[in-house]
C-alpha positions in Angstrom: 16.3 4.2 -18.8 14.4 4.2 -15.5 15.2 1.9 -12.6 12.0 0.3 -11.3 13.1 -2.3 -8.8 16.3 -3.7 -7.3 16.9 -6.4 -4.6 19.8 -6.0 -2.2 21.1 -8.7 0.2 22.3 -7.1 3.4 24.2 -8.4 6.4 22.4 -6.3 9.0 18.8 -5.3 8.4 18.5 -2.6 11.2 21.6 -0.7 10.1 20.7 -1.0 6.4 17.2 0.3 7.1 18.6 3.3 9.0 20.9 4.1 6.1 18.2 3.8 3.3 15.5 5.5 5.3 17.3 8.2 7.3 20.1 9.1 4.8 18.7 8.3 1.4 15.1 9.2 2.2 13.4 6.0 1.1 10.0 5.0 2.7 9.2 1.5 4.1 6.2 0.2 2.0 5.9 -3.3 3.4 7.6 -6.1 5.3 7.1 -9.8 5.1 8.5 -13.3 4.6 9.4 -15.0 1.4 8.3 -18.6 0.7 11.7 -20.0 1.8 11.5 -18.0 5.1 13.7 -15.0 4.4 12.5 -11.6 5.6 12.2 -8.7 3.2 11.5 -5.0 3.5 10.2 -3.1 0.5 11.3 0.5 0.2 10.2 3.2 -2.3 11.4 6.7 -3.2 9.0 9.5 -4.2 9.2 8.4 -7.9 7.9 4.9 -6.9 11.1 3.2 -7.7 11.6 0.3 -5.3 14.3 -1.5 -3.4 14.0 -4.7 -1.5 16.4 -5.5 1.4 16.9 -9.1 2.3 19.2 -10.1 5.2 
């Protein structure tokens, strides 16, 4: 089984980005707003598995 995508609700986007980018080595692929106004940041690892952070 291979994990292709996961969404993670976070309480602090800046601190979460620091953790996922600096410590886990994920790369920010895109940022945007969902239809209901929530912000998201799409992260990927080198194998192109993705994680989406939503505060």
